[in-house]
RODO-2510 file (C-alpha; in nm, 4 decimals, decimal comma):
residues 604
     n   res          X          Y          Z
     1     x    -0,6430     6,4222    -0,5733
     2     x    -0,9478     6,2048    -0,5258
     3     x    -1,0774     6,1001    -0,1819
     4     x    -0,9738     5,7402    -0,2576
     5     x    -0,6146     5,8463    -0,3232
     6     x    -0,6069     6,0349     0,0068
     7     x    -0,7371     5,7327     0,1984
     8     x    -0,4853     5,5086     0,0247
     9     x    -0,1940     5,7337     0,1237
    10     x    -0,3148     5,7462     0,4815
    11     x    -0,3381     5,3637     0,4926
    12     x     0,0116     5,3245     0,3519
    13     x     0,1524     5,5728     0,6055
    14     x    -0,0200     5,3932     0,8932
    15     x     0,1280     5,0624     0,7795
    16     x     0,4729     5,2175     0,7556
    17     x     0,4459     5,3710     1,1035
    18     x     0,3288     5,0372     1,2472
    19     x     0,6216     4,8563     1,0828
    20     x     0,8703     5,1031     1,2326
    21     x     0,7098     5,0579     1,5751
    22     x     0,7436     4,6779     1,5520
    23     x     1,1059     4,7078     1,4394
    24     x     1,1859     4,9252     1,7412
    25     x     1,0201     4,6759     1,9761
    26     x     1,2123     4,3845     1,8235
    27     x     1,5425     4,5687     1,7996
    28     x     1,5552     4,5565     1,4203
    29     x     1,6043     4,9255     1,3485
    30     x     1,9485     4,8725     1,1936
    31     x     1,8657     4,5437     1,0204
    32     x     1,9316     4,5680     0,6475
    33     x     1,7491     4,3052     0,4426
    34     x     1,9590     4,1310     0,1804
    35     x     1,8544     3,9085    -0,1055
    36     x     1,8887     3,5423    -0,0097
    37     x     2,1177     3,3450    -0,2359
    38     x     2,1673     2,9730    -0,2593
    39     x     2,4868     2,8706    -0,0785
    40     x     2,7709     2,7627    -0,3019
    41     x     2,9179     2,4344    -0,1843
    42     x     3,2096     2,2251    -0,2884
    43     x     3,1226     2,0435    -0,6115
    44     x     3,1509     1,6692    -0,6559
    45     x     3,4705     1,6329    -0,8573
    46     x     3,5704     1,3561    -1,0935
    47     x     3,8840     1,2706    -0,8968
    48     x     3,6809     1,2125    -0,5807
    49     x     3,4622     0,9347    -0,7255
    50     x     3,6541     0,6550    -0,5570
    51     x     3,6368     0,8175    -0,2141
    52     x     3,2877     0,9722    -0,2193
    53     x     2,9671     0,7744    -0,1644
    54     x     2,6487     0,9008    -0,3285
    55     x     2,3446     0,8506    -0,1048
    56     x     1,9935     0,8324    -0,2473
    57     x     1,6553     0,6760    -0,1728
    58     x     1,2799     0,7211    -0,1804
    59     x     1,1580     0,4377    -0,4045
    60     x     1,0798     0,0761    -0,3189
    61     x     1,3487    -0,1555    -0,1828
    62     x     1,3728    -0,3359    -0,5173
    63     x     1,4230    -0,0115    -0,7101
    64     x     1,6815     0,1251    -0,4670
    65     x     1,8880    -0,1929    -0,4732
    66     x     1,8799    -0,2283    -0,8519
    67     x     1,9685     0,1387    -0,9069
    68     x     2,2597     0,0933    -0,6657
    69     x     2,3870    -0,2076    -0,8603
    70     x     2,3506    -0,0219    -1,1910
    71     x     2,5429     0,2882    -1,0820
    72     x     2,8087     0,0798    -0,9091
    73     x     2,8643    -0,0949    -1,2407
    74     x     2,9528     0,2443    -1,3900
    75     x     3,2314     0,2976    -1,1397
    76     x     3,0603     0,5004    -0,8651
    77     x     3,0248     0,4379    -0,4949
    78     x     2,6512     0,4407    -0,4310
    79     x     2,4429     0,3462    -0,1296
    80     x     2,0628     0,3657    -0,0862
    81     x     1,9297     0,4961     0,2434
    82     x     1,7211     0,2533     0,4507
    83     x     1,3432     0,2710     0,4165
    84     x     1,2271     0,5663     0,6321
    85     x     1,0609     0,4751     0,9621
    86     x     0,8873     0,6675     1,2392
    87     x     1,2223     0,7354     1,4088
    88     x     1,3244     0,9264     1,0948
    89     x     0,9895     1,1097     1,1097
    90     x     1,0646     1,2283     1,4631
    91     x     1,4118     1,3487     1,3635
    92     x     1,2660     1,5291     1,0610
    93     x     1,0133     1,7113     1,2788
    94     x     1,2863     1,7996     1,5279
    95     x     1,5176     1,9658     1,2774
    96     x     1,2739     2,0662     1,0006
    97     x     1,0403     2,3612     0,9674
    98     x     0,6827     2,3393     1,0832
    99     x     0,3975     2,2723     0,8448
   100     x     0,5888     2,0440     0,6083
   101     x     0,4327     1,7337     0,4547
   102     x     0,5127     1,3788     0,5585
   103     x     0,7549     1,2933     0,2750
   104     x     0,9649     1,5939     0,3780
   105     x     0,9888     1,4884     0,7392
   106     x     1,0520     1,1220     0,6580
   107     x     1,3178     1,1793     0,3905
   108     x     1,4931     1,4676     0,5659
   109     x     1,4906     1,2813     0,8959
   110     x     1,6150     0,9662     0,7248
   111     x     1,9239     1,1444     0,5894
   112     x     1,9994     1,3120     0,9235
   113     x     1,9504     0,9767     1,1010
   114     x     2,1984     0,8113     0,8611
   115     x     2,4572     1,0847     0,9241
   116     x     2,4066     1,0577     1,2995
   117     x     2,4644     0,6833     1,2818
   118     x     2,7885     0,7412     1,0944
   119     x     2,8968     0,9861     1,3625
   120     x     2,8088     0,7370     1,6370
   121     x     3,0227     0,4766     1,4601
   122     x     3,3281     0,6985     1,5039
   123     x     3,3401     0,9149     1,1899
   124     x     3,3974     1,2848     1,2392
   125     x     3,1607     1,5416     1,0893
   126     x     3,4321     1,6572     0,8496
   127     x     3,4889     1,3009     0,7292
   128     x     3,1159     1,2555     0,6726
   129     x     3,0937     1,5766     0,4701
   130     x     3,4008     1,4829     0,2707
   131     x     3,3093     1,1206     0,1965
   132     x     2,9302     1,1459     0,1381
   133     x     2,6924     1,3448    -0,0814
   134     x     2,3161     1,3127    -0,1168
   135     x     2,1209     1,2955    -0,4447
   136     x     1,7522     1,3871    -0,4278
   137     x     1,4694     1,4936    -0,6564
   138     x     1,3128     1,8362    -0,6891
   139     x     1,0577     2,0291    -0,8911
   140     x     0,8591     2,3501    -0,8891
   141     x     0,4827     2,3903    -0,8767
   142     x     0,2066     2,3999    -0,6146
   143     x     0,3592     2,1196    -0,4081
   144     x     0,6028     2,1663    -0,1163
   145     x     0,8229     1,9279    -0,3111
   146     x     1,0054     2,2349    -0,4403
   147     x     1,1194     2,3157    -0,0866
   148     x     1,2848     1,9797    -0,0164
   149     x     1,6309     2,1054    -0,1022
   150     x     1,6083     2,3933     0,1450
   151     x     1,4669     2,1600     0,4096
   152     x     1,7584     1,9205     0,3701
   153     x     2,0064     2,2035     0,4131
   154     x     1,8264     2,3513     0,7135
   155     x     1,7963     2,0169     0,8939
   156     x     2,1559     1,9157     0,8198
   157     x     2,2814     2,2515     0,9481
   158     x     2,0789     2,2355     1,2702
   159     x     2,1862     1,8727     1,3276
   160     x     2,5521     1,9706     1,3089
   161     x     2,6286     1,8761     0,9469
   162     x     2,6419     2,2204     0,7868
   163     x     2,8082     2,2046     0,4466
   164     x     2,6916     1,8503     0,3679
   165     x     2,6591     1,8428    -0,0119
   166     x     2,3159     1,8004    -0,1727
   167     x     2,2709     1,7190    -0,5410
   168     x     1,9364     1,7895    -0,7033
   169     x     1,7615     1,5911    -0,9752
   170     x     1,4938     1,8066    -1,1378
   171     x     1,2325     1,6145    -1,3331
   172     x     1,1937     1,8968    -1,5847
   173     x     1,5624     1,9882    -1,6270
   174     x     1,7430     1,6579    -1,5925
   175     x     2,0240     1,6331    -1,3359
   176     x     2,2168     1,9320    -1,2105
   177     x     2,4068     2,0015    -0,8939
   178     x     2,2180     2,2060    -0,6404
   179     x     2,5355     2,3299    -0,4769
   180     x     2,5885     2,5969    -0,7397
   181     x     2,8008     2,4011    -0,9885
   182     x     2,6455     2,5016    -1,3207
   183     x     2,8715     2,2668    -1,5175
   184     x     2,7502     1,9545    -1,3405
   185     x     2,8171     1,7411    -1,6435
   186     x     3,1858     1,8207    -1,6056
   187     x     3,1901     1,7222    -1,2403
   188     x     3,1932     1,3895    -1,0649
   189     x     2,9004     1,2292    -1,2478
   190     x     2,9012     1,1589    -1,6202
   191     x     2,5431     1,1709    -1,7433
   192     x     2,5983     0,9549    -2,0472
   193     x     2,3718     0,7289    -2,2486
   194     x     2,4862     0,4295    -2,0423
   195     x     2,3935     0,6146    -1,7231
   196     x     2,0370     0,6903    -1,8356
   197     x     1,9793     0,3514    -2,0011
   198     x     2,0979     0,1796    -1,6857
   199     x     1,8532     0,3803    -1,4753
   200     x     1,5647     0,3009    -1,7098
   201     x     1,6403    -0,0714    -1,7019
   202     x     1,6717    -0,0713    -1,3232
   203     x     1,3375     0,1064    -1,2842
   204     x     1,1611    -0,1283    -1,5264
   205     x     1,3007    -0,4467    -1,3729
   206     x     1,2166    -0,3200    -1,0242
   207     x     0,8587    -0,2537    -1,1362
   208     x     0,8245    -0,5986    -1,2887
   209     x     0,9618    -0,7807    -0,9827
   210     x     0,7295    -0,5866    -0,7518
   211     x     0,4327    -0,6514    -0,9817
   212     x     0,4952    -1,0252    -0,9876
   213     x     0,5321    -1,0322    -0,6111
   214     x     0,2010    -0,8573    -0,5457
   215     x     0,0150    -1,0723    -0,8001
   216     x     0,1504    -1,4077    -0,6800
   217     x     0,1986    -1,3732    -0,3037
   218     x    -0,1754    -1,3692    -0,2051
   219     x    -0,2284    -1,7033    -0,3815
   220     x     0,0926    -1,8913    -0,2990
   221     x     0,0375    -2,2377    -0,1525
   222     x     0,3660    -2,2439     0,0401
   223     x     0,3917    -1,9298     0,2486
   224     x     0,7124    -1,7304     0,1986
   225     x     0,8011    -1,8828    -0,1375
   226     x     0,7205    -1,5635    -0,3284
   227     x     0,9335    -1,3440    -0,1005
   228     x     1,2241    -1,5840    -0,1472
   229     x     1,1761    -1,5630    -0,5260
   230     x     1,1799    -1,1817    -0,5030
   231     x     1,5013    -1,1917    -0,3011
   232     x     1,6729    -1,4174    -0,5539
   233     x     1,5350    -1,2169    -0,8473
   234     x     1,6871    -0,8949    -0,7134
   235     x     2,0250    -1,0652    -0,6804
   236     x     2,0105    -1,2029    -1,0358
   237     x     1,8991    -0,8712    -1,1856
   238     x     2,1505    -0,6766    -0,9759
   239     x     2,4441    -0,8884    -1,0915
   240     x     2,3303    -0,8451    -1,4518
   241     x     2,2943    -0,4657    -1,4250
   242     x     2,6251    -0,4283    -1,2425
   243     x     2,8048    -0,6214    -1,5159
   244     x     2,6318    -0,4227    -1,7925
   245     x     2,4884    -0,7376    -1,9487
   246     x     2,1603    -0,7768    -2,1341
   247     x     1,8609    -0,7785    -1,9027
   248     x     1,6744    -1,0337    -2,1132
   249     x     1,8875    -1,3251    -1,9923
   250     x     1,8319    -1,2297    -1,6292
   251     x     1,4564    -1,1995    -1,6864
   252     x     1,4445    -1,5553    -1,8214
   253     x     1,5996    -1,6798    -1,4953
   254     x     1,3579    -1,4628    -1,2967
   255     x     1,0644    -1,6119    -1,4884
   256     x     1,1765    -1,9598    -1,3877
   257     x     1,2054    -1,8487    -1,0250
   258     x     0,8507    -1,7171    -1,0078
   259     x     0,7183    -1,9980    -1,2269
   260     x     0,8249    -2,2478    -0,9613
   261     x     0,5840    -2,0921    -0,7103
   262     x     0,2638    -2,2984    -0,6896
   263     x    -0,0591    -2,1047    -0,6429
   264     x    -0,4249    -2,1600    -0,5627
   265     x    -0,6151    -1,9136    -0,7820
   266     x    -0,9527    -2,0338    -0,6539
   267     x    -0,9102    -1,8091    -0,3487
   268     x    -1,1611    -1,5249    -0,3632
   269     x    -0,9720    -1,2014    -0,2927
   270     x    -1,0684    -0,8423    -0,3790
   271     x    -0,8252    -0,6356    -0,5837
   272     x    -0,7276    -0,3069    -0,4190
   273     x    -0,5505    -0,0376    -0,6187
   274     x    -0,3153     0,1996    -0,4319
   275     x    -0,2700     0,5395    -0,5945
   276     x    -0,2142     0,8961    -0,4740
   277     x     0,0880     1,1146    -0,4049
   278     x     0,4000     0,9589    -0,5559
   279     x     0,6124     0,9089    -0,2431
   280     x     0,3238     0,8111    -0,0152
   281     x     0,1971     0,5399    -0,2501
   282     x     0,5468     0,4113    -0,3364
   283     x     0,7178     0,3799     0,0013
   284     x     0,7007     0,0432     0,1751
   285     x     0,7559     0,1642     0,5300
   286     x     0,5836     0,3653     0,8009
   287     x     0,5236     0,6553     0,5618
   288     x     0,1986     0,4926     0,4417
   289     x     0,1465     0,2619     0,7421
   290     x     0,2896    -0,0273     0,5376
   291     x    -0,0384    -0,0233     0,3510
   292     x     0,0426    -0,2869     0,0883
   293     x     0,1663    -0,5418     0,3409
   294     x    -0,1292    -0,4744     0,5721
   295     x    -0,3906    -0,5065     0,2952
   296     x    -0,2494    -0,8461     0,2001
   297     x    -0,2779    -0,9558     0,5636
   298     x    -0,6440    -0,8490     0,5492
   299     x    -0,7112    -1,0818     0,2563
   300     x    -0,6735    -0,8483    -0,0437
   301     x    -0,4655    -0,8573    -0,3598
   302     x    -0,2794    -0,5279    -0,3890
   303     x    -0,2154    -0,3411    -0,7139
   304     x     0,0679    -0,0888    -0,6844
   305     x     0,1587     0,1742    -0,9408
   306     x     0,4858     0,1133    -1,1284
   307     x     0,7426     0,3924    -1,1257
   308     x     0,7429     0,3454    -1,5044
   309     x     0,3906     0,4904    -1,5121
   310     x     0,5317     0,8176    -1,3801
   311     x     0,8018     0,8209    -1,6483
   312     x     0,5376     0,7492    -1,9137
   313     x     0,3253     1,0325    -1,7713
   314     x     0,6141     1,2825    -1,7940
   315     x     0,6710     1,1898    -2,1599
   316     x     0,2996     1,2230    -2,2347
   317     x     0,2881     1,5643    -2,0665
   318     x     0,5944     1,6644    -2,2678
   319     x     0,4142     1,5846    -2,5930
   320     x     0,1040     1,7692    -2,4737
   321     x     0,2972     2,0843    -2,3828
   322     x     0,4860     2,0930    -2,7129
   323     x     0,1661     2,0754    -2,9151
   324     x    -0,0072     2,3312    -2,6944
   325     x     0,2697     2,5856    -2,7592
   326     x     0,3032     2,4980    -3,1284
   327     x     0,3253     2,8149    -3,3370
   328     x     0,3955     3,0423    -3,0402
   329     x     0,7184     3,2410    -3,0069
   330     x     0,9926     3,0972    -2,7861
   331     x     1,1985     3,2818    -2,5255
   332     x     1,3885     3,4611    -2,8052
   333     x     1,0663     3,5870    -2,9580
   334     x     1,1035     3,3659    -3,2662
   335     x     0,8487     3,1197    -3,4019
   336     x     0,9992     2,7902    -3,5157
   337     x     0,7380     2,5343    -3,6112
   338     x     1,0034     2,2981    -3,7409
   339     x     1,1812     2,3050    -3,4041
   340     x     0,8523     2,2251    -3,2278
   341     x     0,7780     1,9365    -3,4624
   342     x     1,1291     1,8026    -3,4180
   343     x     1,0953     1,8157    -3,0398
   344     x     0,7544     1,6498    -3,0575
   345     x     0,8868     1,3695    -3,2766
   346     x     1,1780     1,3099    -3,0381
   347     x     0,9565     1,2903    -2,7280
   348     x     0,7037     1,0705    -2,9107
   349     x     0,9824     0,8355    -3,0184
   350     x     1,1157     0,8167    -2,6619
   351     x     0,7681     0,7390    -2,5301
   352     x     0,7143     0,4668    -2,7898
   353     x     1,0563     0,3176    -2,7169
   354     x     0,9911     0,3228    -2,3423
   355     x     0,6565     0,1428    -2,3635
   356     x     0,7803    -0,1139    -2,6154
   357     x     1,0822    -0,1903    -2,4010
   358     x     0,8549    -0,2404    -2,1000
   359     x     0,6227    -0,4681    -2,3000
   360     x     0,9220    -0,6648    -2,4250
   361     x     1,0269    -0,7366    -2,0674
   362     x     0,6664    -0,8261    -1,9787
   363     x     0,6579    -1,0752    -2,2647
   364     x     0,9714    -1,2468    -2,1366
   365     x     0,7955    -1,2876    -1,8016
   366     x     0,4951    -1,4520    -1,9639
   367     x     0,2903    -1,1289    -1,9849
   368     x     0,2072    -1,1761    -1,6167
   369     x     0,3030    -0,8214    -1,5108
   370     x     0,0303    -0,5722    -1,5934
   371     x     0,0525    -0,3417    -1,8905
   372     x     0,1220     0,0260    -1,8305
   373     x    -0,2032     0,2251    -1,8414
   374     x    -0,2753     0,4187    -2,1593
   375     x    -0,1987     0,7828    -2,0751
   376     x    -0,4159     0,9062    -2,3604
   377     x    -0,7134     0,7102    -2,2294
   378     x    -0,6530     0,8314    -1,8727
   379     x    -0,6415     1,1885    -2,0024
   380     x    -0,9732     1,1486    -2,1852
   381     x    -1,1396     0,9869    -1,8847
   382     x    -1,0231     1,2637    -1,6521
   383     x    -1,0636     1,5703    -1,8732
   384     x    -1,4301     1,6202    -1,7813
   385     x    -1,3322     1,6350    -1,4147
   386     x    -0,9767     1,7668    -1,3939
   387     x    -0,7792     1,9987    -1,6203
   388     x    -0,4616     1,8315    -1,7432
   389     x    -0,2781     2,1647    -1,7158
   390     x    -0,3245     2,1725    -1,3378
   391     x     0,0128     2,0273    -1,2456
   392     x     0,1596     1,9126    -0,9186
   393     x     0,1581     1,5657    -0,7688
   394     x     0,0029     1,3190    -1,0113
   395     x    -0,2234     1,5851    -1,1607
   396     x    -0,5169     1,4405    -1,3481
   397     x    -0,3848     1,0838    -1,3179
   398     x    -0,5445     1,0173    -0,9773
   399     x    -0,8884     1,0916    -1,1218
   400     x    -0,8285     0,9140    -1,4516
   401     x    -0,6845     0,6001    -1,2889
   402     x    -0,9860     0,5690    -1,0594
   403     x    -1,2268     0,5736    -1,3555
   404     x    -0,9910     0,3488    -1,5529
   405     x    -0,9956     0,0910    -1,2722
   406     x    -1,3755     0,0761    -1,2879
   407     x    -1,4283     0,0723    -1,6643
   408     x    -1,1401    -0,1636    -1,7423
   409     x    -1,2265    -0,3974    -1,4521
   410     x    -0,8861    -0,3523    -1,2895
   411     x    -0,9813    -0,3238    -0,9224
   412     x    -1,2721    -0,3630    -0,6825
   413     x    -1,1492    -0,0719    -0,4709
   414     x    -0,9146     0,2267    -0,5047
   415     x    -0,7215     0,3847    -0,2159
   416     x    -0,5696     0,7292    -0,2629
   417     x    -0,2787     0,7790    -0,0205
   418     x    -0,1335     1,1235     0,0322
   419     x     0,0447     1,3261     0,3020
   420     x    -0,1644     1,5454     0,5289
   421     x    -0,2310     1,8761     0,3561
   422     x    -0,0976     1,7750     0,0135
   423     x    -0,2625     2,0376    -0,2080
   424     x    -0,2568     1,8578    -0,5480
   425     x    -0,4021     1,5387    -0,3997
   426     x    -0,6592     1,7393    -0,2034
   427     x    -0,7763     1,8902    -0,5311
   428     x    -0,8079     1,5422    -0,6794
   429     x    -1,0046     1,4198    -0,3770
   430     x    -1,2502     1,7054    -0,4208
   431     x    -1,3151     1,5871    -0,7766
   432     x    -1,3455     1,2203    -0,6767
   433     x    -1,6817     1,2823    -0,5063
   434     x    -1,8251     1,3659    -0,8482
   435     x    -1,6566     1,0598    -0,9996
   436     x    -1,8086     0,8312    -0,7351
   437     x    -2,1509     0,9802    -0,8119
   438     x    -2,1112     0,9199    -1,1839
   439     x    -1,9704     0,5685    -1,1433
   440     x    -2,1735     0,3848    -0,8754
   441     x    -1,9535     0,0749    -0,9040
   442     x    -1,6565     0,2755    -0,7777
   443     x    -1,5386     0,2010    -0,4229
   444     x    -1,2985     0,4834    -0,3407
   445     x    -1,1411     0,6021    -0,0171
   446     x    -0,8855     0,8828     0,0317
   447     x    -0,6547     0,8695     0,3331
   448     x    -0,4053     1,1233     0,4616
   449     x    -0,0896     1,0087     0,6382
   450     x     0,0621     1,2125     0,9178
   451     x     0,2753     0,9559     1,0990
   452     x     0,0123     0,8974     1,3661
   453     x    -0,3536     0,7947     1,3682
   454     x    -0,2688     0,4579     1,2155
   455     x    -0,5526     0,2771     1,3959
   456     x    -0,8141     0,5264     1,2752
   457     x    -0,6857     0,5184     0,9173
   458     x    -0,6841     0,1392     0,8984
   459     x    -1,0291     0,1240     1,0570
   460     x    -1,1658     0,3456     0,7776
   461     x    -0,9943     0,1343     0,5138
   462     x    -1,1337    -0,1850     0,6676
   463     x    -1,4910    -0,0582     0,6299
   464     x    -1,4408     0,0060     0,2588
   465     x    -1,2453    -0,3161     0,2202
   466     x    -1,5495    -0,5052     0,3527
   467     x    -1,7558    -0,3549     0,0700
   468     x    -1,4916    -0,4663    -0,1805
   469     x    -1,4917    -0,8186    -0,0347
   470     x    -1,8716    -0,8388    -0,0639
   471     x    -1,8597    -0,7223    -0,4252
   472     x    -1,5813    -0,9679    -0,5052
   473     x    -1,7787    -1,2573    -0,3559
   474     x    -2,0936    -1,1528    -0,5423
   475     x    -1,8968    -1,1432    -0,8657
   476     x    -1,7543    -1,4898    -0,7984
   477     x    -2,0978    -1,6341    -0,7104
   478     x    -2,2576    -1,4820    -1,0208
   479     x    -2,0024    -1,6348    -1,2567
   480     x    -2,0086    -1,9676    -1,0739
   481     x    -2,3876    -1,9845    -1,0965
   482     x    -2,3839    -1,8720    -1,4579
   483     x    -2,1818    -2,1745    -1,5599
   484     x    -2,3781    -2,4075    -1,3360
   485     x    -2,0746    -2,5088    -1,1288
   486     x    -2,0779    -2,5948    -0,7647
   487     x    -1,7847    -2,4615    -0,5629
   488     x    -1,6587    -2,8157    -0,5047
   489     x    -1,6753    -2,9008    -0,8785
   490     x    -1,4786    -2,5895    -0,9648
   491     x    -1,2062    -2,6429    -0,7076
   492     x    -1,1787    -3,0172    -0,7686
   493     x    -1,1284    -2,9580    -1,1421
   494     x    -0,8591    -2,6951    -1,0789
   495     x    -0,6764    -2,9302    -0,8413
   496     x    -0,6882    -3,2064    -1,1014
   497     x    -0,5069    -2,9851    -1,3556
   498     x    -0,1490    -2,9190    -1,2335
   499     x    -0,0914    -2,6495    -1,4965
   500     x    -0,3547    -2,4304    -1,3292
   501     x    -0,1328    -2,4069    -1,0203
   502     x     0,1472    -2,2340    -1,2133
   503     x     0,1932    -1,8787    -1,0907
   504     x     0,2563    -1,7594    -1,4480
   505     x    -0,0434    -1,9386    -1,6004
   506     x    -0,2317    -1,7198    -1,8459
   507     x    -0,5766    -1,6079    -1,7356
   508     x    -0,8626    -1,4403    -1,9216
   509     x    -0,9799    -1,0927    -1,8217
   510     x    -1,3593    -1,0941    -1,8154
   511     x    -1,4069    -1,0026    -1,4510
   512     x    -1,2098    -0,8101    -1,1883
   513     x    -1,1252    -1,0910    -0,9474
   514     x    -0,8707    -1,3629    -1,0194
   515     x    -1,0964    -1,6458    -0,8964
   516     x    -1,3886    -1,5290    -1,1129
   517     x    -1,1635    -1,5163    -1,4179
   518     x    -1,0390    -1,8648    -1,3348
   519     x    -1,3980    -1,9907    -1,3577
   520     x    -1,4159    -1,8613    -1,7153
   521     x    -1,0931    -2,0465    -1,7949
   522     x    -1,2176    -2,3711    -1,6410
   523     x    -1,5543    -2,3432    -1,8151
   524     x    -1,3843    -2,3012    -2,1513
   525     x    -1,1768    -2,6125    -2,0892
   526     x    -1,4881    -2,8080    -1,9863
   527     x    -1,6894    -2,6638    -2,2780
   528     x    -1,9490    -2,5178    -2,0471
   529     x    -2,1627    -2,2271    -2,1700
   530     x    -2,2496    -1,9257    -1,9629
   531     x    -2,6207    -1,9092    -1,8814
   532     x    -2,7776    -1,5980    -2,0311
   533     x    -3,0167    -1,4163    -1,7995
   534     x    -3,3179    -1,2041    -1,8883
   535     x    -3,3018    -0,8323    -1,8242
   536     x    -3,6333    -0,7021    -1,6876
   537     x    -3,6226    -0,4241    -1,9473
   538     x    -3,6164    -0,6688    -2,2409
   539     x    -3,9104    -0,6829    -2,4798
   540     x    -4,0977    -1,0116    -2,5356
   541     x    -3,9275    -1,0537    -2,8738
   542     x    -3,5809    -0,9986    -2,7218
   543     x    -3,6580    -1,2521    -2,4504
   544     x    -3,7700    -1,5070    -2,7098
   545     x    -3,4536    -1,4511    -2,9149
   546     x    -3,2412    -1,4833    -2,6003
   547     x    -3,4056    -1,8116    -2,5059
   548     x    -3,3534    -1,9458    -2,8583
   549     x    -2,9804    -1,8613    -2,8532
   550     x    -2,9439    -2,0225    -2,5122
   551     x    -3,1196    -2,3372    -2,6264
   552     x    -2,9023    -2,3584    -2,9377
   553     x    -2,5882    -2,3106    -2,7267
   554     x    -2,6958    -2,6059    -2,5145
   555     x    -2,7412    -2,8267    -2,8234
   556     x    -3,1227    -2,8439    -2,8213
   557     x    -3,3084    -3,0127    -3,1104
   558     x    -3,6629    -2,9486    -3,2253
   559     x    -3,9170    -3,2326    -3,2086
   560     x    -4,2135    -3,2733    -3,4453
   561     x    -4,4872    -3,3355    -3,1892
   562     x    -4,7489    -3,3854    -3,4606
   563     x    -4,5940    -3,7303    -3,5137
   564     x    -4,4956    -3,8432    -3,1623
   565     x    -4,4789    -4,2038    -3,2672
   566     x    -4,1960    -4,1299    -3,5099
   567     x    -4,0227    -3,8703    -3,2899
   568     x    -3,8689    -3,7104    -3,5956
   569     x    -3,5917    -3,4741    -3,5027
   570     x    -3,3975    -3,2032    -3,6753
   571     x    -3,0947    -3,0016    -3,5771
   572     x    -3,1575    -2,6678    -3,4109
   573     x    -2,9901    -2,4764    -3,6897
   574     x    -3,2952    -2,5564    -3,9067
   575     x    -3,5028    -2,3258    -3,6855
   576     x    -3,5113    -1,9632    -3,7869
   577     x    -3,5919    -1,6528    -3,5866
   578     x    -3,9648    -1,7141    -3,6430
   579     x    -3,9571    -2,0719    -3,5226
   580     x    -3,9105    -2,4125    -3,6762
   581     x    -4,0390    -2,4347    -4,0362
   582     x    -4,1174    -2,8036    -3,9864
   583     x    -4,2986    -2,8206    -3,6552
   584     x    -4,3790    -2,4452    -3,6116
   585     x    -4,2395    -2,4536    -3,2589
   586     x    -4,1573    -2,1081    -3,1252
   587     x    -3,8220    -2,2316    -2,9948
   588     x    -3,5939    -2,5265    -3,0686
   589     x    -3,6617    -2,8230    -2,8473
   590     x    -3,9858    -2,6840    -2,7038
   591     x    -4,3320    -2,8341    -2,7136
   592     x    -4,5882    -2,6952    -2,9565
   593     x    -4,8551    -2,4417    -2,8625
   594     x    -4,6426    -2,2672    -2,5917
   595     x    -4,7485    -1,9054    -2,5621
   596     x    -4,5045    -1,6167    -2,5845
   597     x    -4,5623    -1,5367    -2,2165
   598     x    -4,4742    -1,8946    -2,1270
   599     x    -4,1622    -1,8700    -2,3421
   600     x    -4,0544    -1,5542    -2,1565
   601     x    -4,1189    -1,7195    -1,8210
   602     x    -3,9106    -2,0209    -1,9207
   603     x    -3,6203    -1,7991    -2,0248
   604     x    -3,6326    -1,6232    -1,6920
***
């Protein structure tokens, strides 16, 4: 036996003796450890549909309401939980374990709060457990998201609702019942094609309504008109989904609702993109300090991430994983390339169908809602900074979307919102410092939500928002000067054209800001040409060519100065790159004998 083996045995014996000593001190000598097993609860049965209400929540108000209407149309009793507030946070911390992230405390506390309210209204605990179940999401990976189910059970038990049924939706396995019912599809919920198609439509329509609201509200002339349109749109879409009718007809009515909102798109407002951890960036309540609503009050236009982007991401990851394991043996030890190709084709078809369906709905709404980001492009932009196989949270998407926002001129500023201590988002934030170095135009700020410190968080955001406002104003001034407009000319022309006040009016995408893009639209209508500027790095020949193109764009003609009394003229297209063949001018419309240096100075 080697000396190392002897030392190892001594260390193991010392550890064992110390464990026995601690057990004696704590009175655990006779404690026999047993393997923990998930508790088996009463399943949700088919015959109890009419008497059992399924609770859910966690998305935006529009999504929750539309999903409720969809599932109710299939014959279920469904009710979304209210948006979590700080009262729910306090309840979650009271009954939950320590060290959990914000979404856990907010969502767990929100469910316990709802059950407590039912009890205060006169229902007994047994009636609550019999008449209500809760449907939530779950997943595995580096995130504490995988512990939500256990947290719900622990909090419900400690709050006096032990045995309350929890159903789990796993993003990688579909929907199954977390209470131990392996044959969930034979229970109280029929996961049919109509069920899934209804969910997809509800999610898409919710995304589109939210998108229109955030794009139109900052520019509305009559305050509150957009919120009223959103309210009516949710009712129209909800009635359609509940009746199982085609969504297209409802979207046409919704387009008319939003189209009636009059807007002033000459307002100079920075675009701020909100990304980050899924729940923190999606919720509209205290969980992210009501960040979207607050940013609008600070003079920004907010860009939120559609839930459909997450669905598109899951399908893209599915394709990626299938191709990465192509040719490898499966769990049975067999290699089936045909099976892999078949699975890949199915997922690819689903992804194509999903995006085309979303674009179809966008087209009905006048293409005003933004297109879903290209997952392939986001992957390529992020792959130099973040490995796509590092899963959890939004993975590489946080990094890719930040770069995408800069290169595609989508936003002046990006805010990454995540719960305190969220490991996947913390990894992304570590990479973002490199991204900001490589892309100087990027204005990026990460914030962590913990339920308190709201003043400090918003103060930090305000400092970055000031930078975004300055950049937005500089962009607007540059385009305005380039076309030779004064601010009054620009605004007076827009006011004189009623069609420019339509909230669904089409706009070009040359700049980031809405007002700057509106200048391009006005200039095109007025047949104004953008003034080309000289780059200090240009050669003399490039400067001369630039000045010639600018002069031609302005309709200049060349004059034969050798015969001033006749003032013979010719069109500028007679002048070649080397000057006018008739009068030998270096540029169209210029006087003879100008030096190249003078030409460069004039172009500047």
